[in-house]
C-alpha positions, 0 to 999 in steps of 0.5 A: 513546481519542483525541478526534477533535476534537483531530485536526488533519489535515495536508492540510486545505484541499487540494482533490482531484478523483478520476477513478479507479475500482476498487481504486486509489480507495484513493489518494483515500481516504488523502488524505481521511483526511489531511484533503483535500477529495476529490471524485469526478468523473464525466466521460462518455466518460472515466470509468465511471459512479459505482458503486452498490456495494449493491443490495437482495437482491444479494450483497455482494462484497469489491470492492464493500465496499472501493469503498464504504469508499473513497468513503464521505463523498465528494461526486460531481460530473458534468461533461460538457465536450462540453455547452455551458457544461460545458467552462468549468465543467471548466476552472474546477474544474481551476483551483480544484484542487490535485491531480487523480487519473486512471487511464484505460487507456493507448491508450484513447479515454478517455485521448485524451479526457482528455488529461492532458498538455494539462491539465498545460500549461494548469494548470502548478500542478496536481499530476496523478497519472496511474495505469496498470498499467505506466506510460504512457511504457514499452513495456508501456503497453498491457499489462493487469495482474491481482493474480496477475500483479502478485504474480508480477512483484514476484518475491513468488511466488519464495518462495511455496508448496511447492518443485516445485509452483505458487506460492501467491497471497496470499488478499487479492484486491487486495493489490498495488493496496492497497500501490501506493495507499499508495506513490502517495499518498506520492508525490503528497503529496511532489510537492504539498509541492514545489509549495508551495515552488516554485509548480509542479505536475507530472505523475506517471506512476505504475505500479502494478507499481512501487508494488507492487514498492516495498512488497511483500517485497524482490524476489528477489536483493536480499539476495544482491546486497547481502551477497555482491556476486553479480550478479543474473544469476548468482544461482540461486533458493533456496527455503530462502533465501527462507523464511529471509529473514523466516521465519514460525515456528509457536509455542504459540498461533499464529505469529511472524515473526523477522528475522535479516538483520543479524549482530547479530540473529543473535548475539542469536538465538544467545544466546537459543537457548542458544548451540547448538554446531551453529551456533557456527561463525563462518561463520553470521555471514554472511547467505548461510550462514544463508539456505542452512541449512534446519537453522537454521530447523528449530532455530528452529522447535523453539525457538519451539514451546513458547512463546507469541507474547507470550513470544517478542516480549518475549524477542526484544526483550530479545535484540535480535531483531526478533520480531512476532506474526502476527495475524488481522485481528480480533486486529489491530483489538483491539490497544491500538495500534489501539483507543487511536487511535480509527481505526475506527468503524462505519458503515452501508453498506446495510441490515443491513450495518455495517462499521468503516472508518478514521475519517473526518477532519474537513475544513475548508471554508476554501479558502485554508488550506494544510498547514503544512510545518514539522518537526512536520508 
């Protein structure tokens, strides 16, 4: 088990003001886990009141649990710039801050009241992450996204479900927002690193759709365009090809995921299966041929059916074929990798409600310390 006292967070000393609400509060959580001091801010007329996720006798919904985890251990301040003296306090907070996160709706009164462009001009050293569904400087700035819409626009649903029927939306209700949060956190840290080098901050116009697109499975058309030089506009949807791109195969004790995109990976799989004659034609070296062969997937399924996930992982590694067990959440939390890192510990969010979120990093109260930027960081 890792010793929490040995953890030296890379963002210790970095100060963050977080005005976001909803699932994108995960950005602040990620920065806090990396050592930043994150403060939730409530600005009347700009942000909604800080959520109270649990009420005695009320049902606990997954969104409330996620919000409680994202805000666990963070301080909250209330500032009303419309009141005498509060405007100066707000300006002082901004001057003492390294990163500002906000997600006002484009075109809203809240966006006008906050005016991040003015903040950027008045505080040029501040890194501002401005989050919206489709970006603020696009023709779609007024559109409103939902999780199913984001799943569809990333093209993920082009390979989901049974051919001829409606696509199946993944069960994780906020998945596009969660993966977009990781992209937003990485982008923000990158811009902040540049600020350490130049002294200049920046205003990041972050689209949740773009963040989700970057993280979820490669969009429809990527493999065809890359491997065969076929223009995206000339491609046809091929459900079998989508299933074969990163196939999930049933096995003796569950499922595994296998990657056969590269020719060398296919050669390893061919040897592993005992060089079956029906797939010995050199044409199978071409990705397009493999992705258009439902017979190949059926043969791989029969080959894996009698083996366990562990056996397939070991044999796949031996043959140079990326093979990974598909785990349940409970199985994932019980793996040696997760347990050895000590990443999770139980906390009480409400009476009789205990959860195991990511371990909260220790934070330095010193305001002058900045993260080191050497190669070991």
